[in-house]
Residue, then its C-alpha position, 0 to 999 in steps of 0.5 A: m606389309s610393313p615389318l614391325l618396328h624393332r621397338p618394344y611395346w606393351y599389349l593387353r587383350h580386353g577383359q572377358t565377355d559372355w561370348n568368350v565364356l561360350n567360346l564364340s568367335q566375336g570378331r567385329t561384333d561389339i560384345p561388351l565386357n561382362n562382370t568378370g571382364i570388368k574385374q579382370a580389367i581392374t586387376a590388370g590396371n592394379a598390376l600395372a600400377r603396383n609395378w609402375n616404378n619397377l617397369e623397365l619400359s615406362i608406359t607413356q601412351i595408351i592406344s586402344s581398339p574402338l570396340g567397346r570391350a577394348r575401350r572399356t578395358a582401356d578406360i578402366v586401366k587409365s583410371i586406375i593408373h591415374d588414381k594410384v600412380g598420379v599419371q594421366l596417360p593420353l588415351e587414343l583410339d585407332d580403327g586399325l586395331k579393331e578385331v579381325c572380321f570373321g564374316e559368317e563365322e562370327q557368333k559361331p563356336m571357335g573352330t579348327w580352321y584357324d591354322k588354315w586361315i593363318s596359312g592362307e588356305f581358307t578364309p570364311k565367307g565375308a571374313e578378313p584374310f590373314y595377310v590383310l589383317c597382318k598389314r592393317i595391324s602392322d601399320a596400326v602398331n607402328r603408328s602407335i609405337l611412333k606416337a609414344g615418342d621416347g616412351h612406350v605405348l600400351i596397346i589394348a586390343h583383341g585376341g585375333v589381333f595378337r595372333s597376327l602380331r605373334y606371326m609378325m614377331g616370329l612366334k607361333p601365331n595360333v595361341r590364345l592370349a588370356n584376357a587382360q594379361p599385360l605383356c611387354a613385347c621386346p624385339p630380339f637382341q642382335g642375332g636373335k630370331s624372335w621377340s620375347l613376351d614378358p607378362v606382368s604378374l597379376e598377383a598382389 
C-alpha cells in the first residue's frame, strides 16, 4: 500500500440517503440522496462558499466517487460555489473512490463486525477486505492530491472510504463521519504522529 502523500486535502461525505436513515450498509448499492441529503449538500456548499475567502487551504479541484449519492453532492457543491463565489471548479470522477463493497452485508443493518473487518479478522462473503480498500483509496487520494497541483482537492466520497483514510492517517478508524460535513485533513507537523481534521462550520 502506498502511504498517503503528506499534503492536505478536503473531504466531504455525501448527503443523507434513505438507507442512512434506516442504518443499512449501502456499500456499492447506488442509493440516491433523499430530500434531507439534498438539503445537506446545499448547506455544505453554502458553508464552503461563505467561508471561501477565509479558507487557509484554497480548493481548486473537486474529485468525486461516481456513485450517484456522491456525484449529486459534488454537482450541488460545485454549482453553489460557482454561483456564490464565481469560481468554476473542475469536477472529475474517480472509480477508485467508490464505497467499499460490503458483499452479502449490503442492505443489512450496520453490525458490530466493523472492528473485526478493519483488523482483518473477518470479511463478509463477497466483500472487499479492509487492506484492499486501503490500497485502493490511498492510490485514489494520492492521484486526487496530485491533480490539484499547487492548490487543494475536495474529495467527495463515502463513510467506509473515510474509515480507511482515518486508519491511514493514524486515527481511530471505526468512527462514523456525519453526512455532508466538510473537513480539511492536514498532515502532522514535524514530529507529529497523526493528521488533524478541521471541520468547516455549517452555521450561517
